[in-house]
C-alpha positions as CSV (number, residue, x, y, z in Angstrom):
1,M,44.0,88.6,89.1
2,T,40.3,87.2,88.5
3,V,39.0,87.6,85.0
4,Q,36.8,90.4,86.1
5,Q,39.7,92.2,87.7
6,E,41.6,91.6,84.4
7,A,39.0,92.8,82.2
8,L,38.7,96.2,84.2
9,A,42.3,96.7,84.4
10,R,42.6,96.3,80.5
11,A,39.7,98.8,80.1
12,R,41.2,101.1,82.5
13,A,44.2,101.4,80.7
14,F,42.8,103.4,77.9
15,V,42.1,106.2,80.8
16,A,45.5,107.0,80.8
17,A,46.2,106.8,77.1
18,G,44.9,109.9,76.4
19,P,43.1,111.4,73.3
20,S,42.5,109.8,70.0
21,P,44.1,111.2,66.8
22,V,42.1,114.1,65.6
23,V,39.2,113.4,63.5
24,T,37.9,116.0,61.0
25,A,34.6,116.5,59.4
26,R,34.0,115.1,55.9
27,D,32.0,118.6,55.1
28,P,32.0,121.9,57.0
29,V,29.0,123.0,58.5
30,N,26.5,123.7,55.9
31,Q,22.5,124.7,55.4
32,P,21.4,121.8,53.8
33,M,22.4,119.4,57.0
34,I,21.0,121.9,59.2
35,R,17.7,122.1,57.5
36,R,17.4,118.1,57.5
37,W,18.2,118.2,61.1
38,C,15.7,120.6,62.2
39,E,13.0,118.8,60.3
40,A,14.0,115.6,61.5
41,M,14.0,116.8,65.0
42,G,10.9,119.1,64.6
43,D,13.1,122.4,65.8
44,A,11.6,125.4,64.1
45,N,14.0,127.9,65.7
46,P,14.0,130.6,62.9
47,L,17.9,131.5,63.9
48,Y,18.8,128.0,62.2
49,Q,17.1,128.6,58.8
50,H,16.2,132.4,58.4
51,R,19.1,134.8,58.0
52,E,16.6,137.8,58.8
53,A,15.9,136.2,62.0
54,A,19.4,135.6,62.9
55,Q,20.4,139.2,62.0
56,Q,17.9,140.4,64.2
57,A,19.0,138.4,66.9
58,G,22.7,139.9,66.5
59,L,24.2,137.2,64.6
60,D,25.7,137.5,61.1
61,D,23.8,134.8,59.4
62,V,22.0,131.4,60.1
63,V,23.7,129.2,62.7
64,S,23.9,125.3,63.6
65,P,21.6,124.1,66.6
66,P,24.2,123.5,69.5
67,A,22.9,120.1,69.7
68,M,24.4,119.2,66.4
69,L,27.8,119.7,67.9
70,D,28.7,116.1,67.3
71,V,27.0,115.5,64.2
72,W,29.4,117.0,61.8
73,T,32.2,114.4,62.8
74,M,30.0,111.3,62.8
75,E,31.0,108.5,60.5
76,P,28.8,107.7,57.5
77,Y,26.5,104.9,57.8
78,N,27.5,101.7,55.9
79,P,26.7,98.3,57.2
80,L,29.4,96.8,54.8
81,V,32.0,98.6,56.5
82,E,33.5,98.4,59.8
83,R,33.4,101.6,61.7
84,V,36.8,102.8,62.4
85,G,35.7,105.2,64.9
86,D,34.5,103.0,67.6
87,H,36.8,103.4,70.4
88,P,38.9,100.1,71.2
89,V,38.0,100.1,74.8
90,F,34.6,98.5,73.6
91,A,36.4,95.7,71.5
92,V,38.6,94.7,74.8
93,L,35.2,94.6,77.1
94,E,33.6,92.4,74.3
95,E,36.4,89.9,74.9
96,Y,35.0,89.4,78.2
97,G,31.6,88.8,77.2
98,F,30.4,92.4,77.8
99,T,28.8,92.4,74.1
100,R,25.8,94.4,74.3
101,I,25.8,98.3,74.5
102,V,23.4,101.0,75.4
103,A,23.6,104.7,75.8
104,T,22.6,106.0,79.0
105,N,23.3,110.0,78.8
106,V,24.9,112.5,77.2
107,E,26.2,116.2,78.5
108,Q,27.1,119.1,76.0
109,E,29.0,122.2,76.6
110,Y,29.1,124.9,73.8
111,D,31.6,127.9,73.4
112,R,29.7,129.4,70.5
113,Y,27.6,128.7,67.7
114,L,28.8,127.1,64.6
115,A,28.0,128.7,61.5
116,P,27.9,127.5,57.8
117,G,31.7,127.3,56.8
118,D,33.1,126.1,59.9
119,L,35.1,123.0,59.9
120,V,34.8,120.8,62.9
121,S,37.3,118.5,64.3
122,M,37.3,116.2,67.6
123,T,39.2,114.1,69.6
124,V,37.9,111.5,72.1
125,R,39.3,110.0,75.3
126,V,38.0,107.3,77.9
127,A,37.4,109.5,80.9
128,D,36.3,106.6,83.1
129,V,35.3,102.9,83.3
130,S,33.2,102.1,86.3
131,D,33.7,98.8,88.4
132,E,31.5,96.0,87.3
133,K,27.8,97.0,87.9
134,R,24.6,94.8,88.1
135,T,21.8,96.4,86.3
136,G,18.4,95.3,85.1
137,L,19.9,94.5,81.3
138,G,22.6,92.7,82.7
139,D,26.2,92.9,84.4
140,G,28.6,95.4,82.7
141,H,30.7,98.6,82.8
142,F,29.9,102.1,82.5
143,V,32.3,103.9,80.2
144,T,32.4,107.5,80.0
145,L,34.0,109.2,76.8
146,W,34.8,112.8,76.8
147,Y,34.8,114.4,73.3
148,E,36.5,117.7,72.7
149,F,35.5,119.7,69.3
150,T,37.5,122.8,67.7
151,D,37.0,124.7,64.6
152,Q,39.2,125.0,61.4
153,H,41.8,127.4,63.4
154,G,42.0,125.0,66.2
155,A,39.8,126.9,68.6
156,P,37.5,125.2,71.1
157,V,33.8,125.1,70.2
158,G,32.6,122.6,72.7
159,R,32.7,119.5,74.6
160,M,30.8,116.4,75.2
161,S,30.5,113.5,78.0
162,F,29.1,110.4,76.6
163,R,28.6,107.6,79.1
164,L,27.6,104.2,77.8
165,L,26.9,100.6,79.5
166,K,28.7,97.7,78.1
167,F,27.1,94.9,79.4
168,K,26.5,90.9,79.5
169,P,23.0,90.5,78.4
170,R,20.7,88.5,81.0
171,V,19.8,84.7,79.8
172,A,17.6,82.1,81.6
173,G,19.7,79.5,83.6
174,A,20.5,76.6,81.5
175,G,18.7,73.5,82.2
176,Q,16.6,75.1,84.9
177,P,12.9,74.1,84.3
178,R,10.7,77.2,83.5
179,E,8.3,78.3,86.0
180,E,4.6,77.7,85.4
181,K,2.8,80.8,85.8
182,P,-1.0,80.4,86.8
183,E,-3.2,81.1,84.3
184,Q,-4.6,84.8,84.0
185,P,-7.8,86.0,82.9
186,P,-7.6,87.9,79.8
187,A,-7.0,91.3,80.0
188,E,-8.8,94.4,78.6
189,P,-7.2,96.8,76.1
190,P,-6.3,99.9,77.6
191,R,-9.1,102.2,77.9
192,P,-9.2,105.7,76.2
193,I,-8.7,108.9,78.1
194,T,-12.0,110.7,76.8
195,T,-12.3,114.7,76.8
196,P,-15.1,117.1,75.7
197,D,-13.4,117.0,72.5
198,T,-13.5,113.1,72.0
199,K,-16.3,112.0,74.3
200,H,-18.6,112.0,71.1
201,F,-16.5,109.4,69.3
202,W,-16.2,106.8,72.2
203,K,-19.9,107.3,72.8
204,G,-20.8,106.7,68.8
205,L,-18.9,103.5,69.2
206,I,-21.0,102.2,71.8
207,D,-23.9,102.7,69.4
208,R,-22.0,101.1,66.6
209,Q,-21.2,104.4,64.7
210,V,-18.0,106.2,64.0
211,L,-18.7,109.7,64.2
212,I,-16.7,112.2,62.3
213,Q,-16.7,116.0,63.1
214,Q,-18.1,118.4,60.6
215,C,-17.7,122.2,60.7
216,S,-21.1,123.7,60.9
217,D,-19.5,126.7,59.1
218,C,-17.7,125.7,56.3
219,N,-18.8,121.8,56.2
220,E,-14.9,120.5,56.3
221,L,-14.7,117.0,58.0
222,R,-11.9,116.3,60.3
223,H,-10.5,113.5,62.2
224,P,-9.1,113.0,64.9
225,P,-11.4,115.2,66.7
226,T,-10.3,118.6,67.5
227,P,-12.2,121.7,69.2
228,M,-11.5,124.2,66.2
229,C,-11.7,123.6,62.4
230,P,-8.4,123.8,60.9
231,H,-9.6,125.0,57.7
232,C,-11.7,128.2,58.8
233,R,-11.0,128.1,62.5
234,S,-14.5,127.9,63.2
235,M,-15.5,126.6,66.9
236,K,-19.0,125.2,65.7
237,W,-19.3,121.6,64.8
238,H,-21.7,119.0,64.8
239,T,-21.0,115.0,63.6
240,L,-21.5,112.8,60.5
241,P,-21.7,108.7,60.8
242,A,-19.1,107.2,58.7
243,V,-20.6,104.7,55.9
244,G,-17.9,102.1,57.2
245,R,-16.2,101.5,53.8
246,G,-12.6,102.7,52.7
247,V,-9.1,101.6,51.4
248,I,-6.1,100.9,53.3
249,H,-3.5,103.8,53.1
250,S,-0.8,102.0,55.1
251,F,-0.7,99.2,57.3
252,A,2.0,97.7,59.8
253,L,2.0,94.2,61.9
254,I,3.2,95.2,65.3
255,H,5.2,92.6,67.5
256,Q,6.3,94.8,70.2
257,P,5.7,96.4,72.7
258,K,2.8,93.9,73.5
259,L,-0.1,95.6,75.4
260,P,-2.7,93.8,77.3
261,G,-6.0,92.6,75.4
262,F,-4.5,92.2,72.2
263,E,-3.2,89.3,70.1
264,Y,0.1,89.4,68.5
265,P,1.5,89.9,65.8
266,L,-1.0,92.8,65.6
267,P,-2.2,94.3,62.3
268,V,-3.0,97.8,62.3
269,V,-4.4,99.6,59.4
270,L,-4.6,103.6,58.6
271,V,-7.6,103.8,56.4
272,D,-9.1,106.2,53.7
273,L,-12.6,106.3,54.6
274,E,-15.1,107.4,51.7
275,E,-16.0,110.4,53.7
276,G,-12.5,111.6,52.9
277,V,-10.8,111.5,56.4
278,R,-8.4,108.8,57.9
279,L,-9.1,106.3,60.7
280,L,-6.5,104.3,62.4
281,A,-7.9,100.8,63.9
282,N,-6.7,97.1,64.3
283,L,-7.5,94.8,61.1
284,V,-9.4,91.5,61.8
285,V,-7.6,89.2,59.3
286,A,-7.3,85.6,58.8
287,D,-3.7,84.3,58.8
288,N,-3.4,83.4,55.3
289,A,-5.2,86.6,54.0
290,E,-3.2,89.3,51.9
291,V,-2.9,92.7,53.2
292,A,-1.8,95.4,51.0
293,V,-2.2,99.1,50.5
294,G,-5.0,100.0,48.4
295,R,-7.0,97.1,49.7
296,K,-10.9,97.6,50.5
297,V,-11.9,97.3,53.9
298,V,-15.1,97.6,56.0
299,L,-15.9,98.9,59.4
300,D,-16.7,96.4,62.2
301,F,-16.7,96.8,65.9
302,R,-15.0,95.0,68.7
303,E,-17.3,95.4,72.2
304,I,-14.8,94.8,75.2
305,T,-17.7,95.5,77.7
306,P,-21.0,97.1,77.1
307,D,-19.5,100.7,77.9
308,F,-16.1,100.0,76.0
309,V,-16.3,99.4,72.1
310,L,-13.3,99.8,69.6
311,P,-13.4,100.2,65.8
312,V,-12.0,97.4,63.6
313,F,-11.5,96.7,60.2
314,R,-12.2,93.5,58.0
315,L,-10.9,93.0,54.4
316,D,-14.0,93.5,51.9
317,D,-14.7,90.3,50.5
318,G,-15.9,92.1,47.4
319,G,-12.6,92.4,45.9
320,Q,-9.3,94.7,45.8
């Protein structure tokens, strides 16, 4: 038996082992967790937060989003404590060098809505371990886990198929010389997609101006550009050139992903302009300069081509 065959045989032994012991949620289904999940996911379905809407739909009360099926039995995150719920099949594969993991797809089935007060339990079993596959991430095995969920009465409420790839990360060949690639001309940053609502902004940059929309009816300033004033709903607007001064509201140093036309790490700042709107742009800064929230900045421009100009900021030499 080869090492590969041994790894597969040991992993597939879990398929015949059957389901895990029952794991019961630490808390019953509850409204605060539903609300937090909806806020994080941007799910505004009124059935999940408003009793009146739920009752109008024929329900007794608010219900949990079906996609939260497996949330209730998840282990708490604690980086100092080993996760006891990780299936032992993964530890076996790690013994053979399959040390990395990535989820590939999830399928869920629901028998009914979960409601506040339900106490969810689950079991999990290994449904399948594939032959060793070669992927772009590396060689590995696809492991399919099958979860079954029940309520406090033992009645089924749903099922979930969760497929993951357990793989060996690709590494460059040891001792092999690195292939020298011919030097490429510097690339341009990605060009913006202009629309009738944004073309004034990009045209203004060519003229070395940042043009801010101003409502012609209520005089409210807005940015990024939109066709309608969010304050009074007017469709009438004109532009006002920004003075070009502001303070850093927040910032980030981007390392990945690397887009063509930029040097990395790439400082990006969100700036509160003196006019009262915010502008996101790159920051041109020396390596030893201190970037901090509240630091004053001034507007500048980076010409890529005569018809393509980007706004950038520089730290204001005048101080904090």
